[in-house]
BADODO-849984 format. One record per residue (C-alpha): residue number from 1; x, y, z. Coordinates in nm, 4 decimals. Each point is the difference from the previous one (the first is absolute). Layout:
BEGIN
NUM	X	Y	Z
...
This chain:
BEGIN
1	-11.3849	-7.5662	-6.7662
2	-0.0293	-0.2173	-0.2697
3	-0.2610	-0.3223	0.0171
4	0.3421	-0.2100	-0.0123
5	0.1581	0.1792	0.3019
6	-0.2776	-0.0018	0.2333
7	-0.0586	-0.3866	-0.0449
8	0.3659	-0.0556	0.0517
9	-0.0335	0.1730	0.3066
10	-0.2619	-0.2118	0.0948
11	0.2481	-0.3020	0.0302
12	0.1731	0.0452	0.3073
13	0.1915	-0.3331	0.0243
14	0.3850	0.0856	-0.0715
15	0.0808	-0.2855	-0.1655
16	0.2227	-0.0166	-0.2869
17	-0.2186	0.0149	-0.2516
18	-0.1527	0.3118	0.2131
19	0.3805	0.1178	0.0189
20	0.0372	-0.0251	-0.3783
21	-0.3268	0.1428	-0.1000
22	0.0854	0.3048	0.1900
23	0.3112	0.0234	-0.1769
24	-0.1798	-0.0330	-0.3143
25	-0.2846	0.2690	0.0679
26	0.2806	0.2436	0.1056
27	0.1917	-0.1242	-0.2922
28	0.3333	-0.0285	0.2082
29	0.3033	0.0034	-0.1586
30	0.2107	-0.1983	0.2588
31	-0.2809	-0.2849	-0.1100
32	0.1581	-0.0113	-0.3499
33	0.1511	-0.3054	-0.0634
34	-0.1302	-0.1883	0.3038
35	-0.3393	-0.1081	-0.1694
36	-0.2094	0.0304	-0.2811
37	-0.3879	-0.0238	-0.0265
38	-0.2522	-0.0908	-0.2728
39	-0.3877	0.1045	-0.0481
40	-0.2714	-0.2614	-0.0582
41	-0.1975	0.2541	-0.1659
42	0.2823	0.2081	-0.2805
43	0.1869	-0.3299	0.0014
44	0.2990	0.1704	0.0226
45	0.3454	-0.0515	0.2243
46	0.1402	0.3293	0.1386
47	0.2799	0.1629	0.2455
48	-0.1237	0.1231	0.3220
49	0.1100	0.3517	-0.1277
50	-0.2569	-0.0463	-0.3032
51	-0.1398	0.3399	-0.0676
52	-0.3027	-0.1743	-0.1132
53	-0.3028	0.0200	0.1739
54	-0.0634	-0.2214	0.3510
55	-0.2310	-0.2926	-0.0806
56	-0.1821	-0.0920	0.3107
57	0.1645	-0.2105	0.2215
58	-0.2120	-0.3763	-0.0494
59	0.1424	0.0537	-0.3459
60	0.3439	-0.0048	0.0666
61	0.2003	-0.3307	-0.0170
62	0.3405	0.1093	0.1556
63	0.3126	-0.1500	-0.1278
64	0.3718	-0.0929	0.1900
65	0.1760	-0.0126	-0.3230
66	-0.0193	0.1499	-0.3849
67	0.0396	-0.3929	-0.1015
68	-0.3297	-0.0307	0.2244
69	-0.2161	0.2706	-0.1550
70	0.0860	-0.1010	-0.3594
71	-0.0824	-0.3683	0.1050
72	-0.3478	0.2056	0.0631
73	-0.0612	-0.0185	-0.4443
74	-0.0749	0.3581	0.0805
75	0.1761	0.2484	-0.2154
76	0.2219	0.2875	0.1049
77	-0.1217	0.3268	0.0649
78	0.1053	0.2616	-0.2440
79	0.0162	0.3033	0.2025
80	0.2717	-0.1483	0.2544
81	0.1629	-0.2660	-0.2222
82	0.0849	-0.3013	0.2700
83	0.1909	-0.1380	-0.2122
84	0.2340	0.3121	-0.0621
85	0.2076	0.2223	0.2572
86	-0.1277	0.1901	0.2533
87	-0.1328	0.3152	-0.1044
88	0.2584	0.1088	0.3177
89	0.2791	-0.1579	-0.2230
90	-0.1220	0.1845	-0.3409
91	0.0359	0.3546	0.2114
92	0.3320	-0.1035	0.1293
93	0.1191	-0.0830	-0.3438
94	-0.1571	0.3179	-0.1298
95	0.2019	0.1823	0.2530
96	0.3240	-0.1758	0.0309
97	0.0119	0.1117	-0.4220
98	-0.1167	0.3074	0.0795
99	0.2901	0.1129	0.2660
100	0.2671	-0.1930	-0.2951
101	-0.1185	0.2864	-0.1767
102	0.0317	0.2622	0.2237
103	0.3228	-0.0656	0.0997
104	0.1643	-0.0605	-0.3193
105	0.2926	0.1929	-0.1454
106	-0.0693	0.3496	-0.1002
107	-0.3156	0.2285	0.1155
108	-0.3101	-0.1800	0.0893
109	-0.2672	-0.0356	-0.1929
110	-0.3407	0.1931	0.0937
111	-0.2568	-0.2126	0.2023
112	-0.2594	-0.0027	-0.3100
113	0.3024	-0.1486	-0.2451
114	0.0366	-0.2967	0.3175
115	-0.3773	-0.0233	0.0731
116	-0.0073	-0.0813	-0.3887
117	0.2922	-0.2012	0.0017
118	-0.1692	-0.2543	0.2515
119	-0.2999	0.0431	-0.1168
120	-0.2211	0.2006	0.2408
121	-0.1438	0.3495	0.0122
122	0.1691	0.2765	0.1704
123	-0.2192	0.0255	0.3128
124	-0.0026	-0.3612	0.0542
125	0.3479	-0.0267	-0.0439
126	0.0590	0.2435	0.1977
127	-0.1940	-0.1390	0.2961
128	0.0670	-0.3660	-0.0866
129	0.4200	0.1701	0.0482
130	-0.0630	0.1415	0.3255
131	-0.1839	-0.2729	0.1541
132	0.2891	-0.2751	-0.0932
133	0.3145	0.2188	0.0881
134	-0.1069	0.2541	0.1920
135	0.0767	0.3005	-0.1726
136	-0.0740	0.1579	-0.3430
137	0.1675	-0.0334	-0.3146
138	0.1444	0.3133	-0.0050
139	0.0929	-0.0300	0.3518
140	0.1874	-0.3516	-0.0665
141	0.1580	0.1568	-0.2709
142	0.1265	0.2256	0.2080
143	0.1679	-0.1806	0.2006
144	0.1465	-0.2069	-0.2685
145	0.2002	0.2832	-0.1693
146	0.0850	0.1483	0.3953
147	0.1443	-0.3215	0.0747
148	0.1618	-0.0430	-0.3111
149	0.1767	0.3414	-0.0096
150	0.1349	-0.0927	0.3731
151	0.1430	-0.3002	-0.1448
152	0.2217	0.1457	-0.2997
153	0.3787	0.0065	0.1166
154	0.0733	0.4440	-0.0225
155	0.2068	0.0737	-0.3370
156	0.0672	0.3092	-0.1591
157	-0.1485	-0.1892	-0.3393
158	-0.3118	-0.0136	0.1258
159	-0.2674	0.0758	-0.2967
160	-0.2538	0.2553	-0.0273
161	-0.2874	-0.1889	0.0315
162	0.1367	-0.2223	0.3121
163	0.0542	0.3804	0.2098
164	-0.3405	0.1010	-0.1192
165	-0.1179	-0.3024	0.1881
166	0.1758	0.0484	0.3357
167	-0.1177	0.3933	-0.0394
168	-0.3811	-0.1051	-0.0664
169	0.0479	-0.2296	0.3565
170	0.1936	0.1984	0.1816
171	-0.1768	0.2938	-0.1077
172	0.2994	0.1776	-0.0009
173	0.3080	0.0794	-0.1123
174	0.3276	-0.2539	-0.1379
175	0.2805	0.1102	0.0360
176	0.2472	-0.2453	-0.2260
């Protein structure tokens, strides 16, 4: 247990400040947008989910709004960028872009290509995709192909690629 946590645990009251400091120490994502804080000793203001090392509670000032945090005269944190989109929002945009790439007509690109396109390493992309969607990129692409294959009308003029897609997803013979 670090020094900041021990000092915070010593504060027994659960006033609004106490609850917010607890959220801050846990980097609670539900606190995002509810309040901001500034640190007197560093001269910065941050989001409650900022990954930077925590300051001592007596050096933290809580703010109801971003405008109030700006009014302190401190600069915005460079790690959490309280002026921009939250990390969760940035991740959602990346995963949405990846889903669009995986759902594009034709053969789905490899995880490496999709990860490079959204600016992440393959392992970090895979972890983030799974956290956000609850499935892996390959399973997501496979389910999209299955949905597409089922929704295509039955005609005698299916192309070889369409039949191959259905075979891959269905795992068996396809009679046209």
